C-alpha positions as a printed NumPy array, in Angstrom:
array([[162.172, 119.653, 103.579],
       [158.789, 119.229, 101.987],
       [155.753, 120.132, 104.015],
       [154.051, 117.283, 105.726],
       [150.798, 117.832, 103.79 ],
       [152.517, 117.137, 100.486],
       [153.759, 113.772, 101.731],
       [150.339, 112.528, 102.853],
       [148.361, 110.93 , 100.033],
       [144.569, 111.192, 100.139],
       [142.768, 107.988, 101.029],
       [140.195, 106.994,  98.432],
       [137.072, 105.375,  99.825],
       [133.33 , 105.761,  99.584],
       [132.354, 109.434,  99.125],
       [131.073, 111.413, 102.086],
       [127.751, 111.969, 100.328],
       [126.762, 108.365, 101.057],
       [125.085, 107.539, 104.339],
       [127.557, 106.133, 106.897],
       [125.115, 103.302, 107.557],
       [125.156, 102.33 , 103.874],
       [128.96 , 102.482, 103.788],
       [129.344, 100.353, 106.926],
       [126.798,  97.711, 105.944],
       [127.927,  97.553, 102.314],
       [131.591,  97.189, 103.238],
       [130.791,  94.406, 105.679],
       [128.412,  92.719, 103.229],
       [130.929,  92.624, 100.387],
       [133.487,  90.987, 102.668],
       [131.233,  88.153, 103.784],
       [131.698,  84.621, 102.505],
       [128.031,  84.497, 101.579],
       [128.334,  87.196,  98.918],
       [131.544,  85.792,  97.466],
       [130.248,  82.219,  97.556],
       [126.955,  83.107,  95.896],
       [128.755,  85.088,  93.191],
       [131.257,  82.319,  92.394],
       [128.797,  79.407,  92.504],
       [126.176,  81.269,  90.487],
       [128.616,  82.219,  87.742],
       [130.116,  78.724,  87.623],
       [126.684,  77.167,  87.14 ],
       [125.63 ,  79.771,  84.57 ],
       [128.779,  79.183,  82.535],
       [127.954,  75.465,  82.365],
       [124.316,  76.222,  81.551],
       [125.342,  78.62 ,  78.776],
       [127.635,  75.977,  77.255],
       [124.823,  73.449,  77.441],
       [122.568,  75.944,  75.701],
       [125.065,  76.362,  72.876],
       [125.412,  72.603,  72.384],
       [121.685,  71.891,  72.543],
       [119.427,  72.809,  69.657],
       [116.347,  72.87 ,  71.88 ],
       [117.39 ,  74.929,  74.863],
       [113.995,  75.488,  76.473],
       [114.805,  73.39 ,  79.548],
       [118.264,  74.938,  79.87 ],
       [116.72 ,  78.361,  79.627],
       [114.243,  77.426,  82.354],
       [117.069,  76.283,  84.637],
       [118.869,  79.602,  84.123],
       [115.75 ,  81.665,  84.869],
       [114.898,  79.568,  87.908],
       [118.397,  79.836,  89.329],
       [118.431,  83.613,  88.923],
       [114.971,  83.844,  90.486],
       [116.028,  81.705,  93.455],
       [119.087,  83.865,  94.151],
       [117.269,  87.206,  93.809],
       [114.021,  86.189,  95.501],
       [115.381,  84.035,  98.317],
       [119.113,  84.347,  99.022],
       [119.525,  88.125,  99.088],
       [116.233,  88.989, 100.868],
       [117.117,  86.529, 103.622],
       [120.309,  88.53 , 104.262],
       [118.075,  91.066, 106.041],
       [116.579,  88.437, 108.362],
       [118.293,  89.884, 111.45 ],
       [119.15 ,  93.327, 110.098],
       [117.391,  95.262, 112.868],
       [116.735,  92.476, 115.357],
       [120.464,  92.126, 115.945],
       [120.795,  95.824, 116.745],
       [117.775,  95.714, 119.054],
       [118.931,  92.614, 120.959],
       [122.488,  93.924, 121.296],
       [121.149,  97.252, 122.641],
       [123.155,  99.164, 120.024],
       [120.187, 101.076, 118.641],
       [120.737, 103.898, 121.128],
       [124.361, 104.128, 120.034],
       [123.241, 104.507, 116.426],
       [120.833, 107.266, 117.422],
       [123.684, 109.108, 119.174],
       [125.462, 109.306, 115.795],
       [122.599, 111.596, 114.665],
       [121.273, 108.983, 112.286],
       [117.505, 109.072, 112.123],
       [115.411, 105.913, 112.23 ],
       [114.669, 106.276, 108.526],
       [118.355, 106.508, 107.587],
       [119.207, 103.479, 109.726],
       [116.562, 101.348, 108.019],
       [117.439, 102.719, 104.585],
       [121.099, 101.908, 105.128],
       [120.368,  98.321, 106.13 ],
       [118.151,  97.834, 103.081],
       [120.369,  99.673, 100.587],
       [123.44 ,  97.612, 101.469],
       [121.64 ,  94.368, 100.58 ],
       [119.987,  95.812,  97.478],
       [123.286,  97.147,  96.137],
       [124.826,  93.703,  96.517],
       [121.95 ,  92.143,  94.589],
       [122.299,  94.899,  91.969],
       [125.962,  93.999,  91.503],
       [125.009,  90.367,  90.949],
       [122.189,  91.372,  88.578],
       [124.511,  93.481,  86.42 ],
       [127.013,  90.628,  86.292],
       [124.277,  88.348,  84.889],
       [123.561,  90.472,  81.818],
       [126.316,  88.887,  79.651],
       [124.576,  85.517,  80.015],
       [121.343,  87.076,  78.761],
       [123.216,  88.432,  75.749],
       [124.819,  85.028,  75.144],
       [121.398,  83.408,  75.242],
       [120.217,  85.888,  72.629],
       [123.224,  85.135,  70.431],
       [122.444,  81.418,  70.506],
       [118.896,  82.282,  69.41 ],
       [115.432,  81.562,  70.718],
       [115.003,  84.631,  72.961],
       [114.236,  88.329,  72.827],
       [117.062,  90.459,  74.142],
       [115.034,  93.467,  75.34 ],
       [112.341,  91.316,  76.969],
       [114.902,  89.162,  78.787],
       [116.877,  92.174,  80.005],
       [113.703,  93.848,  81.245],
       [112.668,  90.612,  82.962],
       [116.029,  90.53 ,  84.756],
       [115.691,  94.162,  85.85 ],
       [112.127,  93.613,  87.023],
       [113.215,  90.581,  89.044],
       [115.752,  92.803,  90.774],
       [113.009,  95.341,  91.545],
       [110.878,  92.582,  93.06 ],
       [113.916,  91.382,  95.006],
       [114.332,  94.906,  96.395],
       [110.68 ,  94.875,  97.514],
       [111.095,  91.452,  99.145],
       [114.222,  92.682, 100.91 ],
       [112.295,  95.684, 102.223],
       [109.656,  93.328, 103.61 ],
       [112.254,  91.161, 105.338],
       [114.007,  94.211, 106.819],
       [110.65 ,  95.549, 108.022],
       [109.784,  92.293, 109.777],
       [113.28 ,  92.06 , 111.271],
       [112.088,  94.583, 113.876],
       [110.501,  91.627, 115.678],
       [112.699,  90.31 , 118.469],
       [111.281,  86.784, 118.47 ],
       [113.349,  84.546, 116.223],
       [110.573,  81.987, 115.772],
       [108.118,  84.667, 114.657],
       [110.522,  86.037, 112.072],
       [111.281,  82.521, 110.862],
       [107.592,  81.722, 110.573],
       [106.682,  84.875, 108.676],
       [109.828,  85.383, 106.596],
       [112.12 ,  82.426, 106.171],
       [109.695,  79.56 , 105.632],
       [107.432,  81.156, 102.97 ],
       [110.349,  82.874, 101.235],
       [112.474,  79.745, 101.102],
       [109.73 ,  77.499,  99.792],
       [108.602,  80.061,  97.214],
       [112.147,  80.412,  95.918],
       [112.695,  76.634,  96.011],
       [109.449,  75.977,  94.145],
       [110.425,  78.428,  91.415],
       [113.753,  76.656,  91.017],
       [112.102,  73.214,  90.862],
       [109.599,  74.389,  88.286],
       [112.426,  75.818,  86.249],
       [114.324,  72.548,  86.378],
       [111.275,  70.748,  85.038],
       [111.149,  73.176,  82.143],
       [107.769,  74.69 ,  82.907],
       [109.12 ,  78.194,  83.331],
       [110.692,  78.357,  79.894],
       [107.549,  79.612,  78.247],
       [107.027,  82.297,  80.863],
       [110.463,  83.805,  80.77 ],
       [110.02 ,  87.548,  80.659],
       [106.274,  87.12 ,  80.928],
       [106.079,  89.618,  83.729],
       [107.848,  92.242,  81.738],
       [106.377,  93.44 ,  78.507],
       [103.523,  91.035,  78.095],
       [100.914,  93.582,  79.081],
       [ 98.487,  95.134,  76.681],
       [ 99.826,  98.589,  77.35 ],
       [103.289, 100.094,  77.41 ],
       [102.316, 101.795,  80.685],
       [101.876,  98.493,  82.508],
       [105.578,  97.912,  83.342],
       [105.863, 101.565,  84.391],
       [102.905, 101.173,  86.767],
       [104.378,  97.938,  88.116],
       [107.681,  99.635,  88.893],
       [105.83 , 102.525,  90.565],
       [103.865, 100.016,  92.618],
       [107.052,  98.283,  93.737],
       [108.55 , 101.675,  94.593],
       [105.576, 102.513,  96.791],
       [105.728,  99.081,  98.431],
       [109.41 ,  99.554,  99.254],
       [108.656, 102.945, 100.829],
       [105.737, 101.551, 102.82 ],
       [107.735,  98.608, 104.173],
       [110.795, 100.666, 105.069],
       [108.563, 103.241, 106.76 ],
       [106.948, 100.381, 108.672],
       [110.371,  99.445, 110.045],
       [111.369, 103.047, 110.759],
       [108.284, 103.734, 112.877],
       [109.012, 100.631, 114.98 ],
       [112.467, 101.835, 116.019],
       [111.728, 105.576, 116.09 ],
       [111.297, 107.475, 119.394],
       [107.756, 107.474, 120.867],
       [107.265, 111.171, 120.063],
       [108.122, 110.671, 116.396],
       [105.53 , 111.594, 113.771],
       [106.807, 109.368, 110.98 ],
       [103.378, 107.776, 110.722],
       [101.911, 111.016, 109.366],
       [104.041, 111.054, 106.207],
       [103.671, 107.302, 105.807],
       [ 99.877, 107.368, 105.934],
       [ 99.685, 110.331, 103.583],
       [101.894, 108.543, 101.046],
       [ 99.763, 105.396, 101.345],
       [ 96.672, 107.509, 100.729],
       [ 98.292, 109.045,  97.656],
       [ 99.243, 105.582,  96.374],
       [ 95.666, 104.424,  96.869],
       [ 94.543, 107.248,  94.591],
       [ 97.297, 107.375,  91.971],
       [ 98.094, 103.72 ,  91.244],
       [ 94.504, 102.514,  90.624],
       [ 93.772, 105.661,  88.588],
       [ 96.686, 104.842,  86.277],
       [ 95.231, 101.396,  85.667],
       [ 91.729, 102.793,  85.179],
       [ 93.062, 105.244,  82.607],
       [ 94.563, 102.347,  80.642],
       [ 91.272, 100.444,  80.826],
       [ 92.544,  97.619,  83.067],
       [ 89.968,  97.384,  85.834],
       [ 91.379,  94.123,  87.2  ],
       [ 94.79 ,  95.69 ,  87.791],
       [ 93.183,  98.665,  89.511],
       [ 91.246,  96.442,  91.921],
       [ 94.402,  94.438,  92.62 ],
       [ 96.346,  97.565,  93.581],
       [ 93.429,  98.833,  95.687],
       [ 93.41 ,  95.557,  97.627],
       [ 97.196,  95.497,  98.108],
       [ 97.387,  99.121,  99.289],
       [ 94.464,  98.62 , 101.67 ],
       [ 96.023,  95.521, 103.218],
       [ 99.513,  97.016, 103.61 ],
       [ 98.302, 100.39 , 104.899],
       [ 95.748,  98.875, 107.288],
       [ 98.077,  96.261, 108.752],
       [100.759,  98.893, 109.292],
       [ 98.374, 101.377, 110.908],
       [ 96.578,  98.873, 113.151],
       [ 99.765,  97.324, 114.561],
       [101.341, 100.557, 115.833],
       [101.836, 100.972, 119.542],
       [ 99.882, 103.73 , 121.279],
       [102.03 , 106.452, 122.87 ],
       [ 99.859, 108.825, 124.924],
       [102.199, 111.825, 124.752],
       [101.192, 115.489, 124.51 ],
       [103.92 , 116.131, 121.923],
       [102.123, 113.755, 119.555],
       [ 98.87 , 115.745, 119.581],
       [100.33 , 119.249, 119.84 ],
       [101.328, 119.652, 116.132],
       [ 97.76 , 118.811, 115.087],
       [ 96.084, 121.122, 117.605],
       [ 98.215, 124.009, 116.377],
       [ 96.425, 123.886, 113.007],
       [ 92.922, 124.919, 114.016],
       [ 89.889, 122.738, 113.314],
       [ 91.243, 120.859, 110.307],
       [ 94.266, 119.775, 112.333],
       [ 91.978, 118.275, 114.983],
       [ 90.066, 116.365, 112.311],
       [ 93.311, 115.133, 110.775],
       [ 94.49 , 113.946, 114.194],
       [ 91.684, 111.385, 114.277],
       [ 93.29 , 109.531, 111.362],
       [ 96.995, 110.469, 111.4  ],
       [ 98.101, 110.32 , 115.035],
       [100.416, 107.319, 115.602],
       [ 98.883, 104.304, 117.295],
       [ 96.466, 101.536, 116.388],
       [ 93.476, 103.492, 117.714],
       [ 93.773, 106.197, 115.084],
       [ 95.102, 103.579, 112.67 ],
       [ 91.751, 101.793, 112.841],
       [ 89.931, 105.025, 111.965],
       [ 92.417, 105.56 , 109.136],
       [ 91.763, 102.037, 107.838],
       [ 88.01 , 102.557, 108.128],
       [ 88.269, 105.774, 106.111],
       [ 90.291, 104.09 , 103.363],
       [ 87.974, 101.096, 103.061],
       [ 84.759, 103.144, 103.013],
       [ 86.191, 105.533, 100.426],
       [ 87.264, 102.658,  98.176],
       [ 83.892, 100.944,  98.552],
       [ 81.984, 104.076,  97.518],
       [ 84.301, 104.956,  94.614],
       [ 84.437, 101.374,  93.308],
       [ 80.667, 100.992,  93.55 ],
       [ 80.056, 104.203,  91.592],
       [ 82.724, 103.679,  88.924],
       [ 82.829,  99.885,  88.497],
       [ 80.205,  97.674,  90.135],
       [ 78.937,  97.033,  93.62 ],
       [ 80.08 ,  93.414,  93.527],
       [ 83.702,  94.54 ,  93.491],
       [ 82.875,  97.091,  96.186],
       [ 81.433,  94.301,  98.359],
       [ 84.654,  92.314,  97.964],
       [ 86.705,  95.308,  99.096],
       [ 84.419,  95.679, 102.112],
       [ 84.895,  92.011, 103.022],
       [ 88.684,  92.436, 102.764],
       [ 88.449,  95.317, 105.239],
       [ 86.208,  93.286, 107.561],
       [ 88.713,  90.421, 107.476],
       [ 91.471,  92.823, 108.537],
       [ 89.294,  94.22 , 111.333],
       [ 88.455,  90.705, 112.519],
       [ 92.175,  89.946, 112.747],
       [ 92.835,  93.262, 114.524],
       [ 90.047,  92.523, 117.006],
       [ 91.498,  89.08 , 117.685],
       [ 94.941,  90.594, 118.141],
       [ 93.585,  92.953, 120.794],
       [ 92.414,  89.966, 122.849],
       [ 95.726,  88.172, 122.357],
       [ 97.865,  91.198, 123.269],
       [ 95.73 ,  92.377, 126.183],
       [ 98.608,  92.097, 128.672],
       [101.393,  92.801, 126.154],
       [100.427,  96.106, 124.612],
       [103.55 ,  96.466, 122.46 ],
       [103.397,  93.127, 120.647],
       [100.655,  93.99 , 118.177],
       [102.332,  92.627, 115.044],
       [102.904,  89.186, 116.551],
       [ 99.338,  89.135, 117.837],
       [ 98.109,  90.258, 114.409],
       [ 99.898,  87.31 , 112.772],
       [ 98.348,  84.974, 115.337],
       [ 94.93 ,  86.471, 114.602],
       [ 95.459,  85.895, 110.876],
       [ 96.308,  82.261, 111.585],
       [ 93.163,  81.884, 113.714],
       [ 91.051,  83.33 , 110.902],
       [ 92.662,  80.939, 108.436],
       [ 91.962,  77.919, 110.656],
       [ 88.341,  78.964, 111.237],
       [ 87.843,  79.518, 107.512],
       [ 89.252,  76.084, 106.637],
       [ 87.107,  74.381, 109.293],
       [ 83.961,  76.127, 108.047],
       [ 84.744,  75.193, 104.451],
       [ 85.35 ,  71.553, 105.368],
       [ 82.117,  71.354, 107.354],
       [ 80.086,  72.911, 104.535],
       [ 81.742,  70.691, 101.927],
       [ 81.537,  67.267, 103.605],
       [ 78.628,  67.565, 105.998],
       [ 75.472,  65.594, 105.197],
       [ 73.325,  68.409, 106.635],
       [ 74.412,  71.23 , 104.344],
       [ 70.975,  72.838, 104.215],
       [ 70.9  ,  73.255, 107.986],
       [ 74.465,  74.589, 108.181],
       [ 74.279,  77.214, 105.46 ],
       [ 74.256,  79.943, 108.094],
       [ 77.922,  79.147, 108.837],
       [ 78.966,  80.61 , 105.475],
       [ 78.083,  84.111, 106.629],
       [ 79.772,  84.067, 110.025],
       [ 83.254,  85.069, 108.838],
       [ 84.166,  87.683, 106.222],
       [ 86.412,  85.181, 104.455],
       [ 83.655,  82.581, 104.12 ],
       [ 81.197,  85.216, 102.882],
       [ 83.255,  85.374,  99.669],
       [ 81.868,  81.938,  98.818],
       [ 78.338,  83.371,  98.907],
       [ 79.215,  85.946,  96.258],
       [ 80.193,  83.408,  93.596],
       [ 77.341,  81.056,  94.496],
       [ 79.601,  78.129,  95.386],
       [ 77.874,  77.792,  98.769],
       [ 74.211,  78.256,  99.49 ],
       [ 73.134,  80.917, 101.943],
       [ 72.08 ,  84.52 , 102.299],
       [ 74.601,  87.016, 100.998],
       [ 72.728,  89.872, 102.656],
       [ 72.946,  88.042, 105.985],
       [ 76.693,  87.544, 105.596],
       [ 77.235,  91.208, 104.748],
       [ 75.15 ,  92.218, 107.78 ],
       [ 77.153,  89.945, 110.085],
       [ 80.399,  91.443, 108.772],
       [ 79.349,  94.802, 110.281],
       [ 79.841,  93.302, 113.733],
       [ 83.647,  93.217, 113.508],
       [ 84.297,  96.939, 112.894],
       [ 81.717,  97.797, 115.557],
       [ 83.449,  95.613, 118.15 ],
       [ 86.832,  97.03 , 117.206],
       [ 85.337, 100.527, 117.48 ],
       [ 84.423,  99.762, 121.106],
       [ 87.994,  98.667, 121.864],
       [ 89.347, 101.783, 120.155],
       [ 86.976, 104.015, 122.147],
       [ 88.233, 102.65 , 125.467],
       [ 91.847, 103.067, 124.38 ],
       [ 91.113, 106.592, 123.149],
       [ 89.713, 107.568, 126.541],
       [ 92.894, 106.439, 128.258],
       [ 94.837, 109.056, 126.282],
       [ 92.569, 111.92 , 127.409],
       [ 95.185, 113.287, 129.779],
       [ 97.744, 113.684, 126.979],
       [ 95.24 , 115.549, 124.793],
       [ 94.25 , 117.895, 127.61 ],
       [ 97.878, 118.638, 128.392],
       [ 98.486, 119.419, 124.709],
       [ 95.572, 121.878, 124.731],
       [ 96.896, 123.568, 127.877],
       [100.346, 123.882, 126.32 ],
       [ 98.779, 125.441, 123.231],
       [ 96.749, 127.975, 125.21 ],
       [ 99.661, 128.925, 127.477]])
């Protein structure tokens, strides 16, 4: 009689090295009708489009339809799969069960995101034969089209990270307003433009069209940082209150603010450097200023254990919007000084106005979330909408009013309207607008000071624990 072990065949499945969250989500995702339907419909349409391309001597419109369809699937369909990735776990109260499996908050978020991205990667790889067929029929560059397809997948991964990050919001209407509506209409517009043939001349334009070979490398690095920042945003929202995930996240954002613009400056592309500075400032500031404050001694204790420099670092790195405001203020002031010394003070003034706009929104969100201290992101979105409405009203009044000379002072009231004073499109005092913009960080500083005083007991307890 043979031993029992020789009769049992090993079961082949995903290797143990993969995260169990990735395995679970990927297995469930591949079995859904959405993935199979998208794969079959997409390939059926692309086969017809490829045959049309072979029968048509001028295939610019057909090529545009193909690019638009691929863009719609990668930029809209797959990112929307993460619409309720974390909200479903939070509403079903299964997040605690996931934590009991010894999965950290970062691994949970990474698993949700990786499952969707791997599905989109499978679809992207399956599309490469159509790119080769388009090259065979003529009229395209194989390497540029392949790189364009890969870069679209990278952007899709970044969009998916953003959707997963915002899925931490419980309110369905808020997620639909921030995620679904803009993402759907952006993907639909790209498909419509492709059908009209306007995208045919820009196919692969985001790939190798730069003046330097380093440009696509920097773009991929920028997308990689953005994915990390967005996934870290989600992880800090579901992590325990005593978690210090914000420390690593803010340090990485600081490193990105230094490295990415420097790479563009080294290649002589000042415009790209200023673009990355603005994007990093907005992402890092919004993330830091929408964190909930947890007045716990265990949050301050690791900083107080590192002498005087740890106490200074705690002002900017401790989780919570109070220290997040100081962190944002440090980033903006540093960028203003460096940009003014290396480029010009006009660009530095624009960076300062971007920071003031963020602080205006954060100040408005503090009024809106006065009785709901944990809903800072929703209040921040409402504050951004209020700023947008006020900016549009001011612009309409200054554009159509018959008493423009008497209402020029309105252009300097908001940081967003002060931009119009810099290009001279609206009359008024630029110095007055820049002076008024100082009001918003000062007001937010007062709010942060009151909130900082309320956490005095936690800091004192951390000092007593350190001296004991």
